[in-house]
N, C-alpha and C positions, 0 to 999 in steps of 0.2 A: 611423525611416527614412522619408524622404519618398517619395511615389509617383513613379514614373518617367513615367507617362502622365497628363497633365493637360489639362483643358479649362477655360479662363478661371480658372486657378489652383486648380481642384479635381480630385482624382483621378477618372479615368474609370471604373475598375472599379465602385465603388459606385453610380455613376450608371446603369450598365448592368444591374446585378443586380436592381433592384426590379421591372422589367417581366417578366422570365421567372419570377421567384418568384410574382408576382401572377397571371400567366396560367396557370401550372401548377396552383396551388392552386385557382383558379377553375374550371379544367377538371375537377378531381376533384369539386368541389361540384356542378357541372352534371351530371356523370355519375351521382353518387349520387342527385340529385333526379330525373334521367331514369329511372334504374332503379327508383325508388320510385313511378313512375307520373306523373312530371311531363310537361310538354309535349315533344313529339318533337324540336323544334328545339334543345333543350339538348344532345343528343348531337352534333349537327352543330357547334354552337358550341364544345363541349368539344374536339372534334377539331381545329378551327382554332386554338383557344387553345393546344393542345399544339404544333401546327406552328409558330406564331409564337413560343411560349415556347422551343422548341428553337433556333430561329434566334437569339433574344436570348441564350439561355444560351451558345451557342457564341461570340457576340461578347463576352459578359462574361468567359468563360473565357480568350479570347485576351488581353483587357486585363489580367486578373488574372495570367496567366502571366508577363507582363513584370515585375510586381513580385515574383512568386514566384522567378523566376530571379535577381533581384537580392539576395535574402536570403542572408546569409552561411551557409555550411555549418556544421553542428555547433551551431547555435543552436536554442533552443526555438521561435523564430519560424519557422524553416525546417521543423521537424517538424510544427508546427501547420498551417503553410501547405500542406505536402504532404498532410496528412490532410484539410484543407478542400478542396483540389483533387480528391482521390480521391473524397470523398463526393459532391461536385457532379458529377464525371464519371459516377459510378454513377447519379445522378439523371437525367442526360442520356441515358445508355444505356437505362435502364428506360423512360423516356417515349418514346424513339425506338422501342423494341421495340413498345410499345403503339400508337404511331402507325402503324408499318408494318403491324401486324395489322389495324388499322382501315382502312388505305388499301386493302388487298386484300379486305376483307369486302364483303358485299352491303349492309350497313348500317353507318353510322358509330357506332352504339350500342355501348357497352362492356358486356360481360357481367360477371358476378361475379368471374371470375378476373382480368380486366383492371383492374377497379376495385380489387381487392386489391393488384395490382402498383402501381397509382397511389398507393394509401394508403401502402404501404411506401416508395415513392419520396419522397412528401411528408414522411414521418418522417425519412428520410435528409436531405432538404432542410433540415429544421429543425436537424438536427445540423450540417450544413454551414454554415448561417447563424450558428449559435451560435459555431462555430469562427472564422468571419469576424469576428464581434464581438470574440472573444478576441484576434484579430490586431490589430485597431484599438484597442480600448479598454484592453487589458492590456499589449500588446506594442508599441504605437505604430507599427505598420506602416501606411504611407500617410499619416502625419500630418506636416504641415508643421513644419519645424524651428523656425519662429518662432511656432508656435501658443501662444496664451495668451488669457486672458479679454479683453485689450485690444489684441489684434493688429489691424493695419490690414486694410482690405479686400483680398481676394485679387486684385482687379482693379488694385490699385496695385502697381507693381513694388517689391519689397522694397529695392532699391538706390536708390529715389527719395530725394532729399534731404528731410529733415523741416524744416518751418517751425516757428517758435516758436508754441506754442499748439496744434499738431496733437496729436490724441489717438492714441496707439499702442495 
């Protein structure tokens, strides 16, 4: 099933996913280092990584929902897609809760309980990412129908007439 939302011939959802994943994982690393006695600015950096990661995660979720709703009911792809979406929604909610607690605190530093929540959220994020890979790599969700090892550039319209000697 080809992705419904594309930019320059490539699905939008995978383009948007990498930033929130990286920001949220980096936030947890910064919080762990801060809690272990690292520089104080890491807590502030982690806080802002979470804020931007949440915004990016919501954008990625919006793009992903377009493809999720297009999956046929009763298919394994639909079941995996719903589980993928639920896992990632849980991640967004957990990190949002951590962010709100830190927003209202005197310090941006995360204590042990918040770091534990973040670690659980990152574990769920790993499961959600694996499920996303399952959707693409095993079930072909978001993959162009003309995909193969010699497919033309995505910047070239697929209906363009082929010249003799063009490599497809």
